[in-house]
ChimeraX commands (.cxc) that place a marker at each C-alpha (Angstrom):
marker #1 position -0.04,-0.06,-0.04 radius 0.5
marker #1 position 1.48,3.35,-1.18 radius 0.5
marker #1 position -0.54,5.33,1.56 radius 0.5
marker #1 position -0.37,4.97,5.30 radius 0.5
marker #1 position -3.28,2.43,5.60 radius 0.5
marker #1 position -5.29,0.89,8.32 radius 0.5
marker #1 position -7.33,-2.22,7.59 radius 0.5
marker #1 position -10.04,-4.25,9.27 radius 0.5
marker #1 position -10.52,-7.96,7.99 radius 0.5
marker #1 position -13.09,-10.29,9.04 radius 0.5
marker #1 position -12.59,-14.06,8.87 radius 0.5
marker #1 position -8.92,-13.60,9.00 radius 0.5
marker #1 position -7.76,-16.56,11.14 radius 0.5
marker #1 position -7.62,-19.06,7.99 radius 0.5
marker #1 position -7.95,-19.09,4.09 radius 0.5
marker #1 position -8.42,-16.07,2.15 radius 0.5
marker #1 position -8.84,-13.76,5.14 radius 0.5
marker #1 position -5.48,-15.02,6.62 radius 0.5
marker #1 position -3.69,-14.46,3.34 radius 0.5
marker #1 position -5.02,-10.90,3.14 radius 0.5
marker #1 position -3.82,-10.09,6.66 radius 0.5
marker #1 position -0.58,-11.50,5.94 radius 0.5
marker #1 position -0.12,-9.50,2.67 radius 0.5
marker #1 position -1.26,-6.18,4.41 radius 0.5
marker #1 position 1.22,-6.82,7.36 radius 0.5
marker #1 position 4.00,-7.29,4.66 radius 0.5
marker #1 position 3.16,-4.09,3.14 radius 0.5
marker #1 position 3.34,-2.33,6.47 radius 0.5
marker #1 position -0.30,-1.86,7.00 radius 0.5
marker #1 position -1.89,-1.68,10.45 radius 0.5
marker #1 position -4.32,-4.56,10.68 radius 0.5
marker #1 position -7.38,-5.41,12.82 radius 0.5
marker #1 position -8.68,-8.81,12.62 radius 0.5
marker #1 position -12.11,-10.10,13.50 radius 0.5
marker #1 position -12.45,-13.91,13.70 radius 0.5
marker #1 position -13.61,-16.78,15.76 radius 0.5
marker #1 position -10.10,-17.73,16.83 radius 0.5
marker #1 position -6.62,-15.98,17.40 radius 0.5
marker #1 position -3.94,-16.88,14.95 radius 0.5
marker #1 position -0.56,-17.33,16.45 radius 0.5
marker #1 position 1.15,-17.55,12.94 radius 0.5
marker #1 position -0.16,-14.04,12.11 radius 0.5
marker #1 position 0.86,-12.73,15.50 radius 0.5
marker #1 position 4.41,-14.01,14.98 radius 0.5
marker #1 position 4.65,-12.44,11.57 radius 0.5
marker #1 position 3.56,-9.27,12.88 radius 0.5
marker #1 position 6.16,-9.14,15.55 radius 0.5
marker #1 position 8.87,-10.23,13.07 radius 0.5
marker #1 position 7.80,-7.46,10.80 radius 0.5
marker #1 position 7.45,-4.94,13.48 radius 0.5
marker #1 position 3.77,-4.41,12.33 radius 0.5
marker #1 position 0.60,-3.21,14.07 radius 0.5
marker #1 position -1.79,-6.12,14.56 radius 0.5
marker #1 position -4.75,-6.39,16.78 radius 0.5
marker #1 position -6.79,-9.57,16.87 radius 0.5
marker #1 position -10.34,-9.64,18.30 radius 0.5
marker #1 position -12.14,-12.85,18.72 radius 0.5
marker #1 position -15.83,-12.72,17.81 radius 0.5
marker #1 position -18.49,-15.03,16.26 radius 0.5
marker #1 position -19.99,-12.92,13.49 radius 0.5
marker #1 position -22.67,-15.50,13.07 radius 0.5
marker #1 position -24.04,-14.48,16.42 radius 0.5
marker #1 position -26.24,-11.51,15.97 radius 0.5
marker #1 position -25.68,-9.96,19.43 radius 0.5
marker #1 position -21.86,-10.54,19.27 radius 0.5
marker #1 position -21.70,-8.94,15.80 radius 0.5
marker #1 position -23.66,-5.84,16.94 radius 0.5
marker #1 position -21.30,-5.41,20.04 radius 0.5
marker #1 position -18.30,-5.78,17.88 radius 0.5
marker #1 position -19.59,-3.11,15.40 radius 0.5
marker #1 position -20.52,-0.68,18.23 radius 0.5
marker #1 position -16.81,-1.03,19.47 radius 0.5
marker #1 position -15.19,-0.59,16.17 radius 0.5
marker #1 position -14.69,3.32,16.39 radius 0.5
marker #1 position -12.58,2.80,19.55 radius 0.5
marker #1 position -10.22,0.42,17.76 radius 0.5
marker #1 position -9.24,2.63,14.79 radius 0.5
marker #1 position -6.20,5.08,14.82 radius 0.5
marker #1 position -7.29,8.57,13.64 radius 0.5
marker #1 position -4.22,9.44,11.62 radius 0.5
marker #1 position -4.24,7.00,8.67 radius 0.5
marker #1 position -4.34,8.16,5.12 radius 0.5
marker #1 position -6.51,5.32,3.89 radius 0.5
marker #1 position -9.02,3.29,5.83 radius 0.5
marker #1 position -9.81,-0.25,4.37 radius 0.5
marker #1 position -12.57,-2.79,5.45 radius 0.5
marker #1 position -12.56,-6.11,4.02 radius 0.5
marker #1 position -15.72,-8.12,4.77 radius 0.5
marker #1 position -14.36,-11.51,4.15 radius 0.5
marker #1 position -16.15,-13.95,6.72 radius 0.5
marker #1 position -18.76,-16.20,5.31 radius 0.5
marker #1 position -20.09,-19.59,5.26 radius 0.5
marker #1 position -21.72,-21.85,2.59 radius 0.5
marker #1 position -23.99,-23.64,5.19 radius 0.5
marker #1 position -26.77,-24.74,5.31 radius 0.5
marker #1 position -26.12,-26.81,2.12 radius 0.5
marker #1 position -29.84,-28.22,1.48 radius 0.5
marker #1 position -32.07,-28.16,-1.26 radius 0.5
marker #1 position -34.74,-25.33,-1.11 radius 0.5
marker #1 position -37.47,-27.72,-0.24 radius 0.5
marker #1 position -35.28,-29.16,2.66 radius 0.5
marker #1 position -34.31,-25.84,4.33 radius 0.5
marker #1 position -36.21,-26.46,7.63 radius 0.5
marker #1 position -33.65,-25.12,10.36 radius 0.5
marker #1 position -34.35,-21.62,11.11 radius 0.5
marker #1 position -31.43,-21.31,13.40 radius 0.5
marker #1 position -28.95,-22.50,10.53 radius 0.5
marker #1 position -30.65,-20.03,8.10 radius 0.5
marker #1 position -30.52,-17.15,10.54 radius 0.5
marker #1 position -26.83,-17.58,11.48 radius 0.5
marker #1 position -25.98,-17.69,7.66 radius 0.5
marker #1 position -27.92,-14.48,7.21 radius 0.5
marker #1 position -26.21,-12.94,10.34 radius 0.5
marker #1 position -22.74,-13.96,9.15 radius 0.5
marker #1 position -23.00,-13.51,5.37 radius 0.5
marker #1 position -25.22,-10.27,5.45 radius 0.5
marker #1 position -26.01,-8.78,8.76 radius 0.5
marker #1 position -22.41,-8.60,9.94 radius 0.5
marker #1 position -21.34,-6.96,6.53 radius 0.5
marker #1 position -24.14,-4.17,7.03 radius 0.5
marker #1 position -23.26,-3.71,10.81 radius 0.5
marker #1 position -19.54,-3.39,10.18 radius 0.5
marker #1 position -19.84,-1.31,7.06 radius 0.5
marker #1 position -22.11,1.11,8.91 radius 0.5
marker #1 position -19.67,1.30,11.97 radius 0.5
marker #1 position -16.76,1.83,9.61 radius 0.5
marker #1 position -18.38,4.50,7.75 radius 0.5
marker #1 position -19.58,6.45,10.88 radius 0.5
marker #1 position -16.16,6.04,12.62 radius 0.5
marker #1 position -14.20,7.46,9.57 radius 0.5
marker #1 position -16.73,10.09,8.61 radius 0.5
marker #1 position -15.02,13.57,8.47 radius 0.5
marker #1 position -11.44,12.14,8.47 radius 0.5
marker #1 position -9.08,13.55,5.72 radius 0.5
marker #1 position -8.51,9.94,4.50 radius 0.5
marker #1 position -9.51,7.61,1.66 radius 0.5
marker #1 position -12.25,5.02,2.75 radius 0.5
marker #1 position -12.59,1.64,0.79 radius 0.5
marker #1 position -14.77,-1.07,1.44 radius 0.5
marker #1 position -14.38,-4.70,0.07 radius 0.5
marker #1 position -17.24,-7.06,0.48 radius 0.5
marker #1 position -16.17,-10.58,-0.46 radius 0.5
marker #1 position -18.97,-11.93,-2.72 radius 0.5
marker #1 position -19.24,-14.94,-5.00 radius 0.5
marker #1 position -20.36,-16.06,-8.43 radius 0.5
marker #1 position -23.19,-17.90,-6.52 radius 0.5
marker #1 position -24.74,-14.57,-5.82 radius 0.5
marker #1 position -24.92,-13.96,-9.43 radius 0.5
marker #1 position -25.87,-17.51,-10.81 radius 0.5
marker #1 position -28.10,-20.18,-9.14 radius 0.5
marker #1 position -26.33,-23.03,-7.69 radius 0.5
marker #1 position -28.81,-25.90,-6.53 radius 0.5
marker #1 position -28.18,-26.83,-2.83 radius 0.5
marker #1 position -26.86,-23.37,-2.07 radius 0.5
marker #1 position -30.16,-21.52,-1.92 radius 0.5
marker #1 position -29.08,-19.71,1.41 radius 0.5
marker #1 position -25.45,-18.96,0.19 radius 0.5
marker #1 position -26.68,-17.67,-3.27 radius 0.5
marker #1 position -29.25,-15.32,-1.60 radius 0.5
marker #1 position -27.02,-14.12,0.97 radius 0.5
marker #1 position -24.45,-13.23,-1.65 radius 0.5
marker #1 position -26.97,-11.67,-3.94 radius 0.5
marker #1 position -27.97,-9.53,-1.03 radius 0.5
marker #1 position -24.25,-8.44,-0.41 radius 0.5
marker #1 position -24.05,-7.52,-4.10 radius 0.5
marker #1 position -27.17,-5.29,-3.89 radius 0.5
marker #1 position -26.32,-3.91,-0.40 radius 0.5
marker #1 position -22.89,-2.67,-1.86 radius 0.5
marker #1 position -24.50,-0.92,-4.63 radius 0.5
marker #1 position -26.88,0.86,-2.24 radius 0.5
marker #1 position -24.01,1.76,0.06 radius 0.5
marker #1 position -21.97,3.13,-2.63 radius 0.5
marker #1 position -24.76,5.30,-3.92 radius 0.5
marker #1 position -25.30,6.62,-0.46 radius 0.5
marker #1 position -21.67,7.32,0.19 radius 0.5
marker #1 position -20.07,9.11,-2.74 radius 0.5
marker #1 position -17.04,10.10,-0.73 radius 0.5
marker #1 position -16.24,6.43,-0.22 radius 0.5
marker #1 position -15.40,3.60,-2.58 radius 0.5
marker #1 position -16.96,0.09,-2.52 radius 0.5
marker #1 position -16.73,-3.17,-4.42 radius 0.5
marker #1 position -18.61,-6.56,-4.14 radius 0.5
marker #1 position -15.96,-8.85,-5.12 radius 0.5
marker #1 position -16.13,-12.43,-6.26 radius 0.5
marker #1 position -12.73,-14.08,-5.67 radius 0.5
marker #1 position -12.95,-17.24,-7.71 radius 0.5
marker #1 position -12.67,-20.82,-6.36 radius 0.5
marker #1 position -9.93,-20.87,-3.77 radius 0.5
marker #1 position -8.17,-23.86,-2.04 radius 0.5
marker #1 position -9.48,-23.13,1.50 radius 0.5
marker #1 position -11.25,-24.95,4.26 radius 0.5
marker #1 position -14.64,-23.76,2.80 radius 0.5
marker #1 position -13.69,-25.76,-0.37 radius 0.5
marker #1 position -12.91,-28.99,1.75 radius 0.5
marker #1 position -16.32,-28.61,3.45 radius 0.5
marker #1 position -18.07,-28.35,0.11 radius 0.5
marker #1 position -16.36,-31.54,-0.99 radius 0.5
marker #1 position -17.75,-33.11,2.13 radius 0.5
marker #1 position -21.35,-32.30,1.25 radius 0.5
marker #1 position -24.01,-34.92,0.59 radius 0.5
marker #1 position -24.62,-35.27,-3.09 radius 0.5
marker #1 position -28.25,-35.57,-2.43 radius 0.5
marker #1 position -28.08,-32.02,-1.05 radius 0.5
marker #1 position -25.58,-30.67,-3.57 radius 0.5
marker #1 position -25.90,-31.99,-7.04 radius 0.5
marker #1 position -22.74,-30.01,-8.23 radius 0.5
marker #1 position -20.37,-31.97,-5.82 radius 0.5
marker #1 position -18.49,-33.79,-8.63 radius 0.5
marker #1 position -17.44,-30.61,-10.27 radius 0.5
marker #1 position -15.82,-29.33,-7.11 radius 0.5
marker #1 position -14.22,-32.78,-6.49 radius 0.5
marker #1 position -12.86,-32.86,-9.90 radius 0.5
marker #1 position -11.60,-29.16,-9.77 radius 0.5
marker #1 position -9.48,-30.02,-6.58 radius 0.5
marker #1 position -8.24,-33.24,-8.02 radius 0.5
marker #1 position -7.24,-31.32,-11.14 radius 0.5
marker #1 position -5.31,-28.69,-9.33 radius 0.5
marker #1 position -7.76,-25.97,-10.58 radius 0.5
marker #1 position -8.15,-24.25,-7.20 radius 0.5
marker #1 position -6.35,-20.94,-6.65 radius 0.5
marker #1 position -3.96,-20.33,-3.79 radius 0.5
marker #1 position -5.22,-18.06,-1.20 radius 0.5
marker #1 position -1.95,-16.10,-1.15 radius 0.5
marker #1 position -2.14,-15.59,-5.11 radius 0.5
marker #1 position -5.86,-14.35,-4.83 radius 0.5
marker #1 position -5.06,-12.10,-1.83 radius 0.5
marker #1 position -2.16,-10.59,-3.61 radius 0.5
marker #1 position -4.59,-9.73,-6.59 radius 0.5
marker #1 position -7.15,-8.22,-4.36 radius 0.5
marker #1 position -4.65,-6.00,-2.57 radius 0.5
marker #1 position -3.29,-4.77,-5.88 radius 0.5
marker #1 position -6.81,-4.03,-6.93 radius 0.5
marker #1 position -7.64,-2.07,-3.77 radius 0.5
marker #1 position -4.68,0.06,-4.44 radius 0.5
marker #1 position -5.74,0.96,-7.87 radius 0.5
marker #1 position -7.03,4.64,-8.68 radius 0.5
marker #1 position -9.97,2.96,-10.37 radius 0.5
marker #1 position -10.92,0.84,-7.39 radius 0.5
marker #1 position -14.77,0.75,-7.05 radius 0.5
marker #1 position -15.50,2.10,-10.43 radius 0.5
marker #1 position -17.29,-1.35,-11.10 radius 0.5
marker #1 position -19.19,-1.99,-7.91 radius 0.5
marker #1 position -20.20,-5.60,-8.53 radius 0.5
marker #1 position -16.88,-7.32,-9.85 radius 0.5
marker #1 position -14.74,-10.34,-10.01 radius 0.5
marker #1 position -11.11,-10.33,-9.04 radius 0.5
marker #1 position -10.44,-12.62,-12.10 radius 0.5
marker #1 position -11.04,-9.46,-14.24 radius 0.5
marker #1 position -7.78,-8.33,-13.09 radius 0.5
marker #1 position -4.01,-9.35,-13.35 radius 0.5
marker link #1:1,2 radius 0.2
marker link #1:2,3 radius 0.2
marker link #1:3,4 radius 0.2
marker link #1:4,5 radius 0.2
marker link #1:5,6 radius 0.2
marker link #1:6,7 radius 0.2
marker link #1:7,8 radius 0.2
marker link #1:8,9 radius 0.2
marker link #1:9,10 radius 0.2
marker link #1:10,11 radius 0.2
marker link #1:11,12 radius 0.2
marker link #1:12,13 radius 0.2
marker link #1:13,14 radius 0.2
marker link #1:14,15 radius 0.2
marker link #1:15,16 radius 0.2
marker link #1:16,17 radius 0.2
marker link #1:17,18 radius 0.2
marker link #1:18,19 radius 0.2
marker link #1:19,20 radius 0.2
marker link #1:20,21 radius 0.2
marker link #1:21,22 radius 0.2
marker link #1:22,23 radius 0.2
marker link #1:23,24 radius 0.2
marker link #1:24,25 radius 0.2
marker link #1:25,26 radius 0.2
marker link #1:26,27 radius 0.2
marker link #1:27,28 radius 0.2
marker link #1:28,29 radius 0.2
marker link #1:29,30 radius 0.2
marker link #1:30,31 radius 0.2
marker link #1:31,32 radius 0.2
marker link #1:32,33 radius 0.2
marker link #1:33,34 radius 0.2
marker link #1:34,35 radius 0.2
marker link #1:35,36 radius 0.2
marker link #1:36,37 radius 0.2
marker link #1:37,38 radius 0.2
marker link #1:38,39 radius 0.2
marker link #1:39,40 radius 0.2
marker link #1:40,41 radius 0.2
marker link #1:41,42 radius 0.2
marker link #1:42,43 radius 0.2
marker link #1:43,44 radius 0.2
marker link #1:44,45 radius 0.2
marker link #1:45,46 radius 0.2
marker link #1:46,47 radius 0.2
marker link #1:47,48 radius 0.2
marker link #1:48,49 radius 0.2
marker link #1:49,50 radius 0.2
marker link #1:50,51 radius 0.2
marker link #1:51,52 radius 0.2
marker link #1:52,53 radius 0.2
marker link #1:53,54 radius 0.2
marker link #1:54,55 radius 0.2
marker link #1:55,56 radius 0.2
marker link #1:56,57 radius 0.2
marker link #1:57,58 radius 0.2
marker link #1:58,59 radius 0.2
marker link #1:59,60 radius 0.2
marker link #1:60,61 radius 0.2
marker link #1:61,62 radius 0.2
marker link #1:62,63 radius 0.2
marker link #1:63,64 radius 0.2
marker link #1:64,65 radius 0.2
marker link #1:65,66 radius 0.2
marker link #1:66,67 radius 0.2
marker link #1:67,68 radius 0.2
marker link #1:68,69 radius 0.2
marker link #1:69,70 radius 0.2
marker link #1:70,71 radius 0.2
marker link #1:71,72 radius 0.2
marker link #1:72,73 radius 0.2
marker link #1:73,74 radius 0.2
marker link #1:74,75 radius 0.2
marker link #1:75,76 radius 0.2
marker link #1:76,77 radius 0.2
marker link #1:77,78 radius 0.2
marker link #1:78,79 radius 0.2
marker link #1:79,80 radius 0.2
marker link #1:80,81 radius 0.2
marker link #1:81,82 radius 0.2
marker link #1:82,83 radius 0.2
marker link #1:83,84 radius 0.2
marker link #1:84,85 radius 0.2
marker link #1:85,86 radius 0.2
marker link #1:86,87 radius 0.2
marker link #1:87,88 radius 0.2
marker link #1:88,89 radius 0.2
marker link #1:89,90 radius 0.2
marker link #1:90,91 radius 0.2
marker link #1:91,92 radius 0.2
marker link #1:92,93 radius 0.2
marker link #1:93,94 radius 0.2
marker link #1:94,95 radius 0.2
marker link #1:95,96 radius 0.2
marker link #1:96,97 radius 0.2
marker link #1:97,98 radius 0.2
marker link #1:98,99 radius 0.2
marker link #1:99,100 radius 0.2
marker link #1:100,101 radius 0.2
marker link #1:101,102 radius 0.2
marker link #1:102,103 radius 0.2
marker link #1:103,104 radius 0.2
marker link #1:104,105 radius 0.2
marker link #1:105,106 radius 0.2
marker link #1:106,107 radius 0.2
marker link #1:107,108 radius 0.2
marker link #1:108,109 radius 0.2
marker link #1:109,110 radius 0.2
marker link #1:110,111 radius 0.2
marker link #1:111,112 radius 0.2
marker link #1:112,113 radius 0.2
marker link #1:113,114 radius 0.2
marker link #1:114,115 radius 0.2
marker link #1:115,116 radius 0.2
marker link #1:116,117 radius 0.2
marker link #1:117,118 radius 0.2
marker link #1:118,119 radius 0.2
marker link #1:119,120 radius 0.2
marker link #1:120,121 radius 0.2
marker link #1:121,122 radius 0.2
marker link #1:122,123 radius 0.2
marker link #1:123,124 radius 0.2
marker link #1:124,125 radius 0.2
marker link #1:125,126 radius 0.2
marker link #1:126,127 radius 0.2
marker link #1:127,128 radius 0.2
marker link #1:128,129 radius 0.2
marker link #1:129,130 radius 0.2
marker link #1:130,131 radius 0.2
marker link #1:131,132 radius 0.2
marker link #1:132,133 radius 0.2
marker link #1:133,134 radius 0.2
marker link #1:134,135 radius 0.2
marker link #1:135,136 radius 0.2
marker link #1:136,137 radius 0.2
marker link #1:137,138 radius 0.2
marker link #1:138,139 radius 0.2
marker link #1:139,140 radius 0.2
marker link #1:140,141 radius 0.2
marker link #1:141,142 radius 0.2
marker link #1:142,143 radius 0.2
marker link #1:143,144 radius 0.2
marker link #1:144,145 radius 0.2
marker link #1:145,146 radius 0.2
marker link #1:146,147 radius 0.2
marker link #1:147,148 radius 0.2
marker link #1:148,149 radius 0.2
marker link #1:149,150 radius 0.2
marker link #1:150,151 radius 0.2
marker link #1:151,152 radius 0.2
marker link #1:152,153 radius 0.2
marker link #1:153,154 radius 0.2
marker link #1:154,155 radius 0.2
marker link #1:155,156 radius 0.2
marker link #1:156,157 radius 0.2
marker link #1:157,158 radius 0.2
marker link #1:158,159 radius 0.2
marker link #1:159,160 radius 0.2
marker link #1:160,161 radius 0.2
marker link #1:161,162 radius 0.2
marker link #1:162,163 radius 0.2
marker link #1:163,164 radius 0.2
marker link #1:164,165 radius 0.2
marker link #1:165,166 radius 0.2
marker link #1:166,167 radius 0.2
marker link #1:167,168 radius 0.2
marker link #1:168,169 radius 0.2
marker link #1:169,170 radius 0.2
marker link #1:170,171 radius 0.2
marker link #1:171,172 radius 0.2
marker link #1:172,173 radius 0.2
marker link #1:173,174 radius 0.2
marker link #1:174,175 radius 0.2
marker link #1:175,176 radius 0.2
marker link #1:176,177 radius 0.2
marker link #1:177,178 radius 0.2
marker link #1:178,179 radius 0.2
marker link #1:179,180 radius 0.2
marker link #1:180,181 radius 0.2
marker link #1:181,182 radius 0.2
marker link #1:182,183 radius 0.2
marker link #1:183,184 radius 0.2
marker link #1:184,185 radius 0.2
marker link #1:185,186 radius 0.2
marker link #1:186,187 radius 0.2
marker link #1:187,188 radius 0.2
marker link #1:188,189 radius 0.2
marker link #1:189,190 radius 0.2
marker link #1:190,191 radius 0.2
marker link #1:191,192 radius 0.2
marker link #1:192,193 radius 0.2
marker link #1:193,194 radius 0.2
marker link #1:194,195 radius 0.2
marker link #1:195,196 radius 0.2
marker link #1:196,197 radius 0.2
marker link #1:197,198 radius 0.2
marker link #1:198,199 radius 0.2
marker link #1:199,200 radius 0.2
marker link #1:200,201 radius 0.2
marker link #1:201,202 radius 0.2
marker link #1:202,203 radius 0.2
marker link #1:203,204 radius 0.2
marker link #1:204,205 radius 0.2
marker link #1:205,206 radius 0.2
marker link #1:206,207 radius 0.2
marker link #1:207,208 radius 0.2
marker link #1:208,209 radius 0.2
marker link #1:209,210 radius 0.2
marker link #1:210,211 radius 0.2
marker link #1:211,212 radius 0.2
marker link #1:212,213 radius 0.2
marker link #1:213,214 radius 0.2
marker link #1:214,215 radius 0.2
marker link #1:215,216 radius 0.2
marker link #1:216,217 radius 0.2
marker link #1:217,218 radius 0.2
marker link #1:218,219 radius 0.2
marker link #1:219,220 radius 0.2
marker link #1:220,221 radius 0.2
marker link #1:221,222 radius 0.2
marker link #1:222,223 radius 0.2
marker link #1:223,224 radius 0.2
marker link #1:224,225 radius 0.2
marker link #1:225,226 radius 0.2
marker link #1:226,227 radius 0.2
marker link #1:227,228 radius 0.2
marker link #1:228,229 radius 0.2
marker link #1:229,230 radius 0.2
marker link #1:230,231 radius 0.2
marker link #1:231,232 radius 0.2
marker link #1:232,233 radius 0.2
marker link #1:233,234 radius 0.2
marker link #1:234,235 radius 0.2
marker link #1:235,236 radius 0.2
marker link #1:236,237 radius 0.2
marker link #1:237,238 radius 0.2
marker link #1:238,239 radius 0.2
marker link #1:239,240 radius 0.2
marker link #1:240,241 radius 0.2
marker link #1:241,242 radius 0.2
marker link #1:242,243 radius 0.2
marker link #1:243,244 radius 0.2
marker link #1:244,245 radius 0.2
marker link #1:245,246 radius 0.2
marker link #1:246,247 radius 0.2
marker link #1:247,248 radius 0.2
marker link #1:248,249 radius 0.2
marker link #1:249,250 radius 0.2
view
């Protein structure tokens, strides 16, 4: 990052979120992570690099916890950065069921809270906390192609990611002094993909495709995708296309 940047990343204890946090620390960015677990590897990297890292443990699928976390966000931010960056990365593909089999209100509610409500709560808190500062403000909401194309078995996931896309458009329209992107990252070799491959084919008809992609080495490495996202965030034209896909960029 060319500017003095402070970044908040959700779901940063593993996978793409961890790779994003690692890339930001390498670039000298101050980082605040919000995740269910503390990551000792990330802590060690921050110490070695002399970087600024704060890790907050929170389950963003818990509505009350997500709201408390959002309410405290302003107290966690420095006031002298030249750029503030929020990356809403945390998400879950569960529950994986056919539309006719969605009978667990708690599971549906947890997915809606994690994938949608936490994005809205943290974005609102971020915008409020940084309003009036002489700094750039950029928000990346990690979306999915599943929000733009129907995937049998993923009714909840598709619906939540479609909601994130439209929410991001509204937030951008309402906040012309900030920049937003709802960004599909492609298919990445993460724990989520492992979980998808463990799905019951009766619930997820597309299982074989994901098994074959993994076997064929077609999944992108988290570090490679994170590097592309961070390059994109640093571009002057970031946010010019609000609903976007990182595979559109080098």
